[in-house]
Residue frames as qw, qx, qy, qz and C-alpha x, y, z in Angstrom:
[[0.000, 0.888, 0.460, 0.000, 0.00, 0.00, 0.00],
 [0.014, -0.985, 0.092, 0.148, 1.27, 3.46, -0.97],
 [0.851, -0.094, 0.252, 0.452, 4.26, 1.75, -2.58],
 [0.461, 0.723, 0.130, 0.498, 4.80, 4.79, -4.80],
 [0.267, -0.924, 0.145, -0.234, 5.82, 6.69, -1.65],
 [0.798, -0.459, 0.335, 0.202, 8.64, 4.19, -1.07],
 [0.745, 0.645, -0.029, 0.167, 10.36, 4.94, -4.40],
 [0.030, 0.871, -0.454, 0.188, 13.37, 6.53, -2.66],
 [0.685, -0.413, 0.596, -0.073, 14.16, 3.21, -0.95],
 [0.889, 0.343, 0.293, 0.077, 14.18, 1.49, -4.35],
 [0.441, 0.854, -0.213, 0.173, 17.03, 3.81, -5.39],
 [0.532, -0.702, 0.474, 0.008, 19.42, 2.50, -2.74],
 [0.399, 0.530, -0.734, -0.144, 22.44, 0.58, -4.04],
 [0.886, -0.113, -0.433, -0.125, 22.62, -3.17, -3.46],
 [0.707, -0.106, -0.425, 0.555, 25.56, -2.64, -1.09],
 [0.090, -0.764, 0.094, -0.632, 25.63, -0.13, 1.77],
 [0.381, -0.010, -0.711, 0.591, 26.43, 0.28, 5.46],
 [0.427, -0.758, -0.336, -0.360, 23.93, 1.01, 8.26],
 [0.337, 0.244, -0.514, 0.750, 25.30, 3.02, 11.19],
 [0.508, -0.745, -0.319, -0.292, 23.86, 3.58, 14.66],
 [0.285, 0.363, -0.563, 0.685, 25.26, 5.09, 17.85],
 [0.556, -0.709, -0.433, 0.034, 24.44, 5.02, 21.52],
 [0.284, 0.603, -0.193, 0.720, 25.63, 8.10, 23.35],
 [0.273, -0.096, -0.619, 0.730, 26.09, 9.81, 26.70],
 [0.130, 0.609, 0.555, -0.552, 22.84, 11.73, 26.16],
 [0.402, 0.806, 0.401, 0.165, 21.51, 14.58, 24.03],
 [0.421, 0.399, -0.021, 0.814, 23.31, 17.66, 22.70],
 [0.344, -0.827, -0.385, 0.222, 23.38, 20.47, 25.28],
 [0.017, 0.994, -0.097, -0.043, 25.15, 23.74, 26.04],
 [0.468, -0.614, 0.577, 0.266, 28.45, 21.83, 26.14],
 [0.291, 0.465, -0.667, -0.504, 27.98, 20.55, 22.58],
 [0.789, 0.068, -0.490, -0.363, 27.25, 17.09, 21.20],
 [0.828, -0.442, 0.303, -0.168, 27.23, 14.04, 23.46],
 [0.063, -0.546, 0.818, 0.167, 29.96, 11.42, 23.32],
 [0.791, 0.144, -0.495, -0.330, 29.65, 8.10, 21.54],
 [0.611, -0.426, 0.612, -0.268, 29.50, 5.11, 23.89],
 [0.613, 0.040, 0.761, 0.208, 28.92, 2.48, 21.19],
 [0.417, 0.540, -0.309, -0.663, 28.90, 2.67, 17.41],
 [0.663, 0.080, 0.744, -0.017, 27.42, -0.19, 15.40],
 [0.309, 0.440, -0.516, -0.667, 27.51, -1.12, 11.73],
 [0.752, 0.208, 0.615, -0.108, 25.48, -3.55, 9.69],
 [0.036, -0.388, 0.651, 0.651, 26.92, -4.42, 6.30],
 [0.732, 0.447, 0.388, -0.336, 24.38, -5.01, 3.51],
 [0.086, -0.392, 0.736, 0.545, 25.71, -6.83, 0.43],
 [0.203, -0.101, -0.820, -0.526, 23.50, -7.73, -2.52],
 [0.523, -0.386, -0.162, -0.743, 20.49, -6.57, -0.48],
 [0.837, -0.332, -0.434, 0.005, 21.23, -9.11, 2.28],
 [0.423, -0.841, 0.298, -0.157, 22.68, -8.57, 5.74],
 [0.734, 0.410, -0.495, 0.218, 26.28, -9.79, 5.63],
 [0.586, -0.128, -0.566, 0.566, 27.52, -8.88, 9.12],
 [0.286, -0.890, -0.113, -0.336, 26.98, -6.65, 12.13],
 [0.646, 0.039, -0.406, 0.645, 29.65, -5.28, 14.45],
 [0.311, -0.919, -0.178, -0.165, 29.84, -2.93, 17.43],
 [0.507, 0.316, -0.376, 0.708, 32.68, -0.78, 18.80],
 [0.494, -0.787, -0.351, 0.119, 32.56, 0.27, 22.45],
 [0.433, 0.510, -0.139, 0.730, 34.27, 3.61, 23.00],
 [0.434, -0.445, -0.500, 0.603, 35.23, 5.29, 26.26],
 [0.069, 0.869, 0.308, 0.382, 33.38, 8.63, 26.52],
 [0.328, 0.207, -0.332, 0.860, 34.92, 11.77, 27.95],
 [0.387, -0.337, 0.051, -0.857, 31.51, 13.00, 29.11],
 [0.306, -0.017, 0.811, -0.498, 29.30, 11.54, 31.84],
 [0.208, -0.265, -0.837, -0.432, 26.51, 9.20, 30.67],
 [0.413, -0.237, 0.147, -0.867, 23.18, 10.71, 31.73],
 [0.413, 0.036, 0.819, -0.396, 20.68, 8.64, 33.69],
 [0.694, 0.480, 0.144, -0.517, 18.23, 8.92, 30.80],
 [0.507, 0.571, -0.601, -0.235, 20.81, 7.56, 28.33],
 [0.077, -0.278, 0.933, -0.214, 21.68, 4.73, 30.73],
 [0.584, 0.209, 0.607, -0.496, 18.00, 3.79, 30.92],
 [0.692, 0.563, -0.142, -0.428, 17.91, 3.53, 27.09],
 [0.669, 0.500, -0.549, -0.030, 21.05, 1.52, 26.38],
 [0.908, -0.406, -0.090, -0.047, 21.88, 0.09, 29.79],
 [0.724, 0.267, -0.280, 0.571, 25.57, 1.05, 29.77],
 [0.480, -0.839, -0.173, 0.189, 26.84, 2.55, 33.02],
 [0.118, 0.931, -0.329, 0.101, 29.66, 5.06, 33.49],
 [0.590, -0.531, 0.608, 0.020, 31.64, 2.35, 35.31],
 [0.830, 0.238, 0.480, 0.158, 31.35, -0.02, 32.34],
 [0.520, 0.837, 0.070, 0.155, 32.18, 2.68, 29.80],
 [0.237, -0.883, 0.403, 0.050, 35.32, 3.65, 31.72],
 [0.668, -0.296, 0.654, 0.195, 36.78, 0.31, 30.69],
 [0.734, 0.610, 0.293, 0.056, 36.17, 0.77, 26.96],
 [0.610, -0.026, 0.255, 0.750, 38.97, 1.68, 24.53],
 [0.024, 0.588, 0.016, -0.808, 39.31, 5.29, 23.40],
 [0.635, 0.680, 0.259, -0.259, 37.50, 6.35, 20.22],
 [0.310, 0.827, -0.409, -0.231, 40.64, 7.41, 18.39],
 [0.301, -0.425, 0.851, 0.072, 42.41, 4.10, 19.11],
 [0.548, 0.266, 0.792, -0.035, 39.63, 2.30, 17.20],
 [0.369, 0.690, 0.000, -0.622, 39.18, 4.85, 14.42],
 [0.116, 0.413, -0.759, -0.490, 41.09, 2.93, 11.72],
 [0.125, 0.186, 0.974, 0.019, 38.76, -0.06, 12.13],
 [0.282, 0.646, 0.514, -0.490, 35.67, 2.18, 12.22],
 [0.221, 0.664, -0.275, -0.660, 36.83, 4.14, 9.18],
 [0.073, -0.161, 0.909, 0.378, 37.30, 0.90, 7.21],
 [0.242, 0.480, 0.833, -0.130, 33.55, 0.27, 7.50],
 [0.215, 0.789, 0.237, -0.524, 32.73, 3.77, 6.26],
 [0.162, -0.474, 0.525, 0.688, 35.18, 4.00, 3.37],
 [0.152, 0.112, -0.684, -0.705, 33.55, 4.38, -0.06],
 [0.025, -0.387, -0.920, 0.057, 30.13, 3.40, 1.33],
 [0.349, -0.505, -0.247, -0.750, 26.67, 4.89, 1.24],
 [0.142, -0.021, -0.786, 0.601, 25.81, 5.17, 4.93],
 [0.441, -0.527, -0.520, -0.507, 22.19, 4.59, 5.98],
 [0.140, -0.010, -0.651, 0.746, 21.21, 6.03, 9.38],
 [0.273, -0.690, -0.633, -0.221, 17.82, 6.14, 11.06],
 [0.291, -0.941, -0.133, 0.112, 17.84, 9.73, 12.37],
 [0.719, 0.298, -0.009, 0.628, 20.99, 10.86, 10.55],
 [0.009, 0.817, -0.027, 0.576, 20.56, 14.40, 11.89],
 [0.675, -0.704, 0.175, -0.135, 21.48, 13.03, 15.33],
 [0.914, -0.209, 0.225, 0.265, 24.15, 10.38, 14.71],
 [0.710, 0.505, 0.095, 0.482, 26.12, 11.89, 11.84],
 [0.044, 0.880, -0.174, 0.440, 27.03, 15.28, 13.41],
 [0.710, -0.640, 0.282, -0.077, 28.16, 13.45, 16.56],
 [0.907, 0.053, 0.223, 0.353, 30.47, 11.21, 14.53],
 [0.476, 0.704, 0.015, 0.526, 31.87, 14.23, 12.64],
 [0.332, -0.878, 0.189, -0.289, 32.41, 16.00, 15.99],
 [0.852, -0.413, 0.289, 0.142, 34.48, 13.05, 17.23],
 [0.790, 0.371, 0.162, 0.461, 36.54, 12.96, 14.03],
 [0.190, 0.833, -0.069, 0.515, 37.31, 16.69, 14.41],
 [0.561, -0.785, 0.170, -0.201, 37.86, 16.54, 18.17],
 [0.850, -0.335, 0.338, 0.226, 40.45, 13.78, 17.92],
 [0.048, 0.742, -0.472, -0.474, 42.13, 15.28, 14.83],
 [0.591, 0.049, 0.787, 0.171, 41.22, 12.29, 12.65],
 [0.205, 0.284, -0.495, -0.796, 40.43, 12.11, 8.93],
 [0.729, 0.295, 0.434, -0.440, 37.08, 10.99, 7.54],
 [0.400, -0.041, 0.781, 0.479, 37.51, 8.52, 4.67],
 [0.306, 0.098, -0.403, -0.857, 35.75, 9.24, 1.37],
 [0.365, 0.284, 0.833, -0.304, 32.11, 8.12, 1.44],
 [0.110, 0.369, 0.714, 0.584, 29.32, 7.97, -1.14],
 [0.292, -0.430, -0.108, -0.848, 26.88, 9.91, 1.05],
 [0.095, 0.081, 0.806, -0.579, 24.44, 9.64, 3.96],
 [0.401, -0.313, -0.616, -0.602, 20.84, 8.43, 3.58],
 [0.265, -0.108, 0.609, -0.740, 18.39, 9.07, 6.43],
 [0.192, -0.249, -0.920, -0.233, 15.90, 6.21, 6.50],
 [0.028, -0.530, -0.648, 0.546, 13.76, 8.12, 9.01],
 [0.191, 0.507, -0.070, -0.838, 13.33, 11.19, 6.77],
 [0.190, 0.145, -0.770, -0.592, 12.88, 9.02, 3.68],
 [0.116, -0.310, -0.943, 0.021, 10.02, 7.14, 5.36],
 [0.137, 0.279, 0.378, -0.872, 7.98, 10.24, 6.27],
 [0.463, 0.126, -0.322, -0.816, 5.63, 10.39, 3.22],
 [0.536, -0.081, -0.813, -0.210, 4.79, 6.68, 3.44],
 [0.243, -0.207, -0.778, 0.542, 4.41, 6.75, 7.24],
 [0.236, 0.205, 0.222, -0.924, 2.11, 9.77, 7.13],
 [0.549, 0.064, -0.495, -0.670, -0.05, 8.18, 4.41],
 [0.575, -0.128, -0.808, 0.001, -0.24, 5.00, 6.53],
 [0.501, -0.729, -0.079, -0.460, -1.20, 7.06, 9.61],
 [0.772, -0.140, -0.421, 0.456, 1.88, 6.01, 11.58],
 [0.354, -0.906, -0.090, 0.214, 2.92, 8.29, 14.43],
 [0.654, 0.430, -0.015, 0.622, 5.65, 10.68, 13.27],
 [0.365, -0.717, -0.116, 0.582, 7.73, 13.23, 15.14],
 [0.270, 0.897, -0.148, -0.317, 9.27, 16.17, 13.26],
 [0.183, -0.546, 0.765, 0.289, 12.16, 13.79, 12.48],
 [0.572, 0.170, -0.659, -0.457, 9.86, 11.10, 11.08],
 [0.895, -0.283, -0.175, -0.299, 8.59, 7.68, 12.21],
 [0.451, -0.629, 0.623, -0.112, 10.51, 5.84, 14.89],
 [0.254, 0.335, -0.891, -0.170, 12.35, 2.62, 14.11],
 [0.246, 0.111, 0.885, -0.379, 9.93, 0.81, 16.43],
 [0.552, 0.485, 0.266, -0.624, 6.89, 2.15, 14.52],
 [0.513, 0.534, -0.516, -0.431, 8.34, 1.10, 11.15],
 [0.010, 0.238, -0.969, 0.072, 9.39, -2.32, 12.49],
 [0.392, 0.275, 0.757, -0.444, 5.83, -3.02, 13.55],
 [0.528, 0.579, 0.053, -0.619, 4.23, -1.50, 10.43],
 [0.519, 0.528, -0.577, -0.345, 6.26, -3.54, 7.94],
 [0.964, -0.137, -0.009, -0.227, 6.10, -6.76, 9.96],
 [0.537, 0.508, -0.600, 0.305, 9.81, -7.18, 10.67],
 [0.761, -0.371, -0.473, 0.246, 10.94, -9.15, 13.72],
 [0.215, -0.914, 0.154, -0.308, 11.66, -6.83, 16.65],
 [0.707, 0.255, -0.531, 0.391, 15.22, -7.75, 17.57],
 [0.031, -0.448, 0.471, -0.759, 15.23, -5.58, 20.70],
 [0.770, -0.342, -0.021, -0.538, 12.23, -7.44, 22.12],
 [0.897, 0.032, -0.423, 0.120, 14.50, -10.50, 22.49],
 [0.539, 0.108, -0.459, 0.698, 16.82, -8.59, 24.82],
 [0.261, -0.594, -0.582, 0.492, 14.23, -6.85, 26.96],
 [0.186, 0.915, 0.348, 0.086, 13.84, -3.81, 24.74],
 [0.418, -0.702, 0.158, 0.554, 17.25, -2.23, 25.40],
 [0.525, 0.839, -0.116, -0.081, 18.73, -0.15, 22.60],
 [0.688, -0.399, 0.421, 0.437, 22.13, -1.09, 21.21],
 [0.177, 0.687, -0.376, -0.596, 24.17, 0.30, 18.33],
 [0.047, -0.191, 0.918, 0.345, 24.69, -3.10, 16.69],
 [0.219, 0.399, 0.884, -0.104, 21.15, -4.39, 17.14],
 [0.274, 0.751, 0.283, -0.530, 19.58, -1.08, 16.08],
 [0.135, 0.553, -0.553, -0.609, 21.75, -0.91, 12.94],
 [0.083, 0.026, 0.971, 0.221, 20.65, -4.45, 12.10],
 [0.251, 0.587, 0.689, -0.342, 16.99, -3.57, 12.75],
 [0.230, 0.724, -0.084, -0.645, 17.33, -0.52, 10.46],
 [0.041, 0.338, -0.796, -0.501, 18.86, -2.68, 7.73],
 [0.165, 0.278, 0.946, 0.011, 15.98, -5.18, 7.94],
 [0.250, 0.716, 0.455, -0.466, 13.34, -2.45, 7.82],
 [0.123, 0.651, -0.351, -0.661, 15.11, -0.65, 4.96],
 [0.022, -0.154, 0.895, 0.419, 15.24, -3.80, 2.84],
 [0.206, 0.489, 0.837, -0.131, 11.54, -4.60, 3.42],
 [0.215, 0.774, 0.194, -0.563, 10.64, -1.04, 2.42],
 [0.053, 0.477, -0.630, -0.610, 12.80, -1.40, -0.69],
 [0.100, 0.126, 0.962, 0.221, 11.03, -4.67, -1.62],
 [0.204, 0.643, 0.656, -0.338, 7.60, -3.13, -0.95],
 [0.158, 0.721, -0.111, -0.665, 8.48, -0.18, -3.15],
 [0.085, 0.354, -0.773, -0.519, 9.47, -2.54, -5.96],
 [0.379, 0.223, 0.882, -0.170, 6.43, -4.79, -5.58],
 [0.108, -0.122, -0.626, -0.763, 4.13, -5.12, -8.61]]
């Protein structure tokens, strides 16, 4: 239904990377939050090939609200490796890829802030695709709840009938599991847009 509103998903390449982060909280007067975990799901030939997660030691305190979302405490995060020490591995996932992010306006500036803060270099990429923004016309036509950013990943998961991966782990958010969930939803929306 309303498959013509999913045309933008049908334009995605067969190979891309999905990125998600969990952070210390929301941007505030001190700037963007710090990344606590960054996850990637690799899509090859329209199939999920692998998912991976990097745990990075934040410089900022993890807020109670953020802890309630992803379940990572300040004590746990203190034992993670520094962001810059893992950058070469992270950058390898990004290099020459189209990067799909659900709520790119949140995750992408935070990643760019870390790259600048640590004096690192961003590898060349094909671009960034926000699956949340791209889903707005279809979600509105289907009467799904939408914030100003668009429909939540949970709302899309339920609407397109994809297995809720977070439900298996008590509902906690995670960068790896959320990137995988986004990849699954994105591919179903692509197939629905291509359906005859």
